[in-house]
C-alpha positions as CSV (number, residue, x, y, z in Angstrom):
1,X,120.7,-5.1,101.3
2,X,123.4,-7.6,103.3
3,X,125.5,-9.8,101.1
4,X,123.6,-12.8,99.7
5,X,124.0,-16.3,101.4
6,X,122.5,-18.5,98.9
7,X,124.2,-19.2,95.4
8,X,122.2,-18.1,92.0
9,X,121.5,-21.7,91.3
10,X,120.0,-22.3,94.5
11,X,117.8,-20.0,95.9
12,X,116.5,-22.2,98.6
13,X,119.8,-22.5,100.2
14,X,119.1,-19.8,102.5
15,X,116.2,-22.2,104.5
16,X,118.6,-25.2,104.5
17,X,118.5,-25.4,108.0
18,X,115.0,-24.4,108.3
19,X,114.0,-27.2,106.1
20,X,116.0,-29.6,108.6
21,X,113.8,-28.5,111.3
22,X,110.8,-29.1,109.1
23,X,111.6,-32.6,108.5
24,X,111.9,-33.2,112.3
25,X,108.6,-32.1,112.8
26,X,107.2,-34.1,109.9
27,X,109.2,-37.2,111.0
28,X,107.6,-36.5,114.7
29,X,104.0,-36.1,113.5
30,X,104.1,-39.0,111.5
31,X,104.3,-41.1,114.5
32,X,100.6,-43.4,114.7
33,X,99.7,-46.6,116.6
34,X,98.8,-48.1,113.3
35,X,101.9,-49.2,111.3
36,X,100.4,-49.1,108.1
37,X,99.6,-45.1,108.5
38,X,103.6,-44.3,109.2
39,X,104.8,-46.7,106.3
40,X,103.0,-45.2,103.5
41,X,102.9,-41.7,105.0
42,X,107.1,-42.4,105.0
43,X,106.7,-43.9,101.5
44,X,105.7,-40.8,99.8
45,X,107.0,-37.9,102.0
46,X,110.6,-39.9,101.5
47,X,110.4,-40.3,98.0
48,X,111.7,-36.9,97.3
49,X,109.8,-33.9,95.6
50,X,110.4,-30.1,95.9
51,X,109.0,-29.0,98.9
52,X,108.0,-25.8,97.5
53,X,105.0,-25.1,99.6
54,X,106.9,-25.3,102.7
55,X,110.0,-23.6,101.1
56,X,107.8,-20.6,100.6
57,X,106.2,-20.4,103.6
58,X,110.0,-20.1,105.5
59,X,111.5,-17.9,102.9
60,X,108.2,-15.4,103.3
61,X,108.6,-15.8,107.0
62,X,112.5,-15.2,106.5
63,X,111.5,-12.2,104.7
64,X,109.1,-10.4,107.0
65,X,111.5,-11.6,110.1
66,X,109.3,-14.1,111.8
67,X,111.5,-16.7,113.5
68,X,109.2,-18.0,115.6
69,X,109.0,-22.2,116.1
70,X,105.6,-21.8,114.4
71,X,106.9,-21.7,111.1
72,X,108.1,-25.2,111.3
73,X,105.1,-26.6,112.5
74,X,103.0,-24.7,109.7
75,X,105.5,-25.6,107.4
76,X,104.9,-29.3,108.0
77,X,101.1,-28.7,107.9
78,X,101.3,-27.7,104.3
79,X,103.2,-30.7,103.4
80,X,101.0,-32.7,104.6
81,X,98.1,-31.4,103.0
82,X,99.9,-31.4,99.7
83,X,101.0,-35.2,100.5
84,X,97.3,-36.0,101.1
85,X,96.6,-34.5,97.9
86,X,99.0,-36.4,96.0
87,X,97.6,-39.8,97.4
88,X,94.6,-39.0,96.3
89,X,95.3,-38.1,93.0
90,X,97.5,-40.8,92.2
91,X,94.4,-43.0,93.2
92,X,91.8,-40.9,91.0
93,X,94.3,-40.9,88.0
94,X,95.7,-44.3,88.1
95,X,99.1,-43.4,88.0
96,X,101.6,-45.8,88.6
97,X,104.9,-43.7,88.8
98,X,105.9,-40.2,90.6
99,X,109.1,-38.8,91.2
100,X,110.7,-42.0,89.4
101,X,109.3,-44.3,91.9
102,X,106.3,-46.7,91.9
103,X,103.3,-44.8,93.6
104,X,101.7,-45.4,97.1
105,X,98.6,-47.0,95.7
106,X,100.6,-49.0,93.3
107,X,102.7,-50.2,96.2
108,X,100.1,-50.5,98.8
109,X,97.1,-50.5,96.9
110,X,94.3,-47.8,96.6
111,X,92.3,-48.2,99.9
112,X,95.5,-47.6,102.0
113,X,96.7,-44.4,99.9
114,X,93.1,-43.1,100.4
115,X,92.8,-43.8,104.2
116,X,96.6,-42.5,104.8
117,X,95.7,-39.3,102.6
118,X,92.7,-38.7,105.2
119,X,95.1,-39.3,108.3
120,X,97.4,-37.0,106.7
121,X,94.6,-34.4,106.4
122,X,93.3,-35.0,109.7
123,X,96.8,-34.8,111.4
124,X,97.4,-31.3,109.5
125,X,94.3,-29.9,111.0
126,X,95.2,-31.1,114.6
127,X,98.6,-29.4,114.1
128,X,97.0,-26.0,112.8
129,X,95.1,-25.9,116.3
130,X,98.7,-25.4,117.8
131,X,99.2,-21.8,116.1
132,X,96.3,-21.0,118.1
133,X,95.3,-18.5,115.3
134,X,92.0,-18.1,113.8
135,X,93.2,-16.4,110.6
136,X,96.0,-19.1,110.2
137,X,93.2,-21.8,110.6
138,X,90.7,-19.8,108.4
139,X,93.3,-19.6,105.6
140,X,94.3,-23.2,105.7
141,X,90.9,-24.8,105.9
142,X,89.7,-22.5,102.9
143,X,92.6,-23.8,100.8
144,X,92.1,-27.3,101.5
145,X,88.3,-26.9,100.6
146,X,89.1,-25.0,97.6
147,X,91.9,-27.7,96.5
148,X,89.0,-30.5,97.0
149,X,87.0,-28.2,94.9
150,X,89.5,-28.0,92.1
151,X,90.2,-32.0,92.1
152,X,86.5,-32.4,91.2
153,X,86.6,-29.6,88.8
154,X,89.6,-31.3,86.8
155,X,87.5,-34.6,87.3
156,X,84.6,-33.3,85.4
157,X,87.0,-32.3,82.7
158,X,88.6,-35.0,82.1
159,X,88.3,-36.2,78.5
160,X,86.6,-32.9,77.3
161,X,88.4,-31.0,75.0
162,X,86.1,-28.3,74.6
163,X,88.0,-26.9,77.9
164,X,89.2,-23.3,77.1
165,X,91.9,-21.3,78.7
166,X,89.7,-19.6,81.2
167,X,88.3,-23.1,82.7
168,X,92.0,-24.4,82.8
169,X,93.5,-21.5,84.8
170,X,90.4,-21.8,87.3
171,X,91.4,-25.4,87.8
172,X,95.0,-25.1,88.5
173,X,94.6,-22.0,90.6
174,X,92.3,-24.1,92.9
175,X,94.2,-27.5,92.3
176,X,97.8,-26.4,92.6
177,X,98.0,-22.6,93.1
178,X,95.9,-22.3,96.3
179,X,98.0,-24.0,98.7
180,X,101.4,-21.9,97.2
181,X,99.0,-19.0,98.1
182,X,97.9,-20.1,101.3
183,X,101.5,-20.9,102.7
184,X,102.5,-17.6,101.5
185,X,99.6,-15.7,103.4
186,X,100.1,-17.8,106.6
187,X,103.7,-17.0,106.7
188,X,102.7,-13.2,106.4
189,X,100.0,-13.7,109.2
190,X,102.7,-15.3,111.6
191,X,104.7,-12.2,111.1
192,X,101.7,-9.9,112.0
193,X,102.1,-8.3,108.4
194,X,99.7,-5.4,107.0
195,X,96.9,-6.8,105.2
196,X,98.8,-5.1,102.0
197,X,101.5,-6.9,102.9
198,X,99.4,-10.4,103.4
199,X,97.9,-9.6,99.8
200,X,101.2,-9.2,98.0
201,X,102.5,-12.4,99.8
202,X,99.3,-14.2,98.6
203,X,99.7,-12.9,95.2
204,X,103.4,-14.0,94.9
205,X,102.2,-17.8,96.0
206,X,99.3,-17.5,93.7
207,X,101.3,-16.5,90.6
208,X,104.4,-18.6,91.5
209,X,101.6,-21.8,91.8
210,X,100.3,-21.1,88.6
211,X,103.4,-20.6,86.7
212,X,104.7,-23.8,88.2
213,X,101.5,-25.8,87.2
214,X,101.6,-24.6,83.5
215,X,105.5,-25.5,83.2
216,X,105.0,-28.7,84.6
217,X,102.1,-29.2,81.8
218,X,104.8,-28.2,79.3
219,X,107.1,-30.7,80.5
220,X,104.6,-33.4,79.8
221,X,105.3,-33.1,76.2
222,X,109.0,-31.7,76.3
223,X,110.3,-33.3,79.5
224,X,112.5,-36.3,79.8
225,X,110.9,-39.2,82.0
226,X,113.9,-40.4,83.6
227,X,114.7,-36.6,85.4
228,X,110.9,-35.8,85.7
229,X,110.2,-39.0,87.3
230,X,106.7,-39.8,85.6
231,X,105.8,-41.0,82.4
232,X,105.6,-38.5,79.2
233,X,102.1,-38.4,78.0
234,X,100.6,-39.3,81.3
235,X,98.3,-36.3,81.2
236,X,97.2,-37.0,77.8
237,X,96.3,-40.8,79.0
238,X,94.5,-39.3,81.8
239,X,92.2,-37.2,79.5
240,X,93.6,-33.9,80.9
241,X,93.3,-31.0,78.5
242,X,96.1,-28.6,79.6
243,X,97.4,-25.5,77.8
244,X,99.9,-26.9,75.4
245,X,96.9,-28.9,73.7
246,X,94.3,-26.2,74.3
247,X,96.9,-23.9,72.4
248,X,97.5,-26.6,69.8
249,X,93.8,-27.3,68.8
250,X,93.3,-23.2,68.4
251,X,96.4,-23.0,65.9
252,X,96.5,-25.9,64.0
253,X,94.5,-27.7,61.3
254,X,91.0,-29.3,61.3
255,X,93.1,-32.6,60.9
256,X,95.3,-31.6,63.8
257,X,92.4,-30.5,66.0
258,X,90.5,-33.5,65.3
259,X,93.6,-35.8,66.2
260,X,94.0,-33.9,69.6
261,X,90.4,-34.0,70.4
262,X,90.1,-37.8,69.6
263,X,92.8,-38.1,72.0
264,X,91.7,-36.6,74.8
265,X,88.3,-37.8,74.5
266,X,89.6,-41.4,74.4
267,X,92.9,-40.9,76.7
268,X,94.6,-42.4,73.7
269,X,98.4,-42.3,73.9
270,X,99.2,-44.4,70.9
271,X,99.1,-41.4,69.0
272,X,101.6,-39.6,71.2
273,X,104.3,-38.9,68.7
274,X,101.6,-36.9,66.8
275,X,100.0,-35.0,69.6
276,X,103.5,-33.8,70.4
277,X,104.5,-33.3,66.6
278,X,101.4,-31.0,66.8
279,X,102.1,-29.4,69.7
280,X,105.5,-28.5,69.0
281,X,104.8,-27.6,65.3
282,X,102.0,-25.1,65.9
283,X,103.7,-23.1,68.6
284,X,101.8,-24.3,71.4
285,X,104.6,-24.5,73.9
286,X,105.8,-20.9,73.2
287,X,102.0,-19.9,74.0
288,X,102.4,-21.8,77.4
289,X,105.7,-20.8,78.0
290,X,104.6,-17.0,77.7
291,X,101.8,-17.6,80.0
292,X,104.1,-19.2,82.3
293,X,106.2,-16.5,82.2
294,X,103.4,-13.6,82.6
295,X,102.5,-15.2,86.0
296,X,106.6,-15.6,86.9
297,X,106.8,-11.7,86.3
298,X,103.4,-11.3,88.4
299,X,105.0,-13.2,91.3
300,X,108.7,-11.0,90.9
301,X,106.2,-7.8,91.1
302,X,104.4,-8.8,94.1
303,X,107.9,-9.9,95.8
304,X,109.3,-6.4,95.0
305,X,107.0,-4.8,97.7
306,X,108.7,-6.7,100.6
307,X,111.6,-5.2,102.2
308,X,115.1,-6.0,100.7
309,X,116.8,-9.1,102.0
310,X,118.7,-12.2,101.1
311,X,115.0,-14.1,101.6
312,X,113.3,-11.5,99.2
313,X,116.0,-12.2,96.8
314,X,115.7,-15.6,96.9
315,X,111.9,-15.3,96.4
316,X,112.5,-13.1,93.1
317,X,115.1,-16.1,92.3
318,X,112.9,-18.5,92.8
319,X,110.5,-17.2,90.3
320,X,113.0,-16.4,87.6
321,X,114.5,-19.8,88.1
322,X,110.8,-21.6,87.5
323,X,110.8,-21.2,84.1
324,X,114.2,-23.2,83.6
325,X,112.9,-26.2,85.7
326,X,113.2,-29.5,83.6
327,X,111.4,-31.5,86.3
């Protein structure tokens, strides 16, 4: 294997130049004859974020030796799809803060956020056509549909303390992990990889996305609001039954269980300090971290099936470092 061209603390450094190309595509394709469309789109996209989904597409492309320009176009597509879901999510959740900034709906209002989200979806589908690949379009169209189903499942489960771990995982695999999975599979399709390699890439993406969301749910009870860029306890306020709460109810006393159930049902953050104390004292955070670790290990096992390269090493490091994220 060649000497690594990224530092141990930055597995994404190897695609720095590629990400600049993706940013250029994003800037170009945000152009619209309607000023508000570009204004809202640029507001949320420029607000930061990890850009993990396009980064994953670029890393897998590199690992499989694909250097075509379509990787930039399709990386922009997955970022547009993701951004559209954020715009709609924040309206549904009535969120006021994302990535340390006021949400688009807080700044521009709910109608503008919903309609610009629709624009980004439709622009993404316009761009998909440029790839002139039915398999690519099929994967991305399916992913967009599954994400929407996941959003509806989550909405149906709001304020439902009876949600179990299996149903929780089903929601996050649909709502969050599906686009990670699609990003990795699309890169494998572009590279002309075998069905077996495509499946390995998809497994990596699904596992990475699942671990990412579980860690995110842990941080809602342990993170630093300034670092995370969102308010602690937001999940509880929105009535989301996440894995830390599920595990705490399984392991807590009757009194503790009743307090958490009531907090979920009412979206009550007045008891957030008590809920956090219960989550910590019952070992629920360890349960959630172990679940995330198992998913990260599954991602690593899938990436091991790829040819040795700096890109493969970056994929392995990305999965390993996921468990250490603070925001």
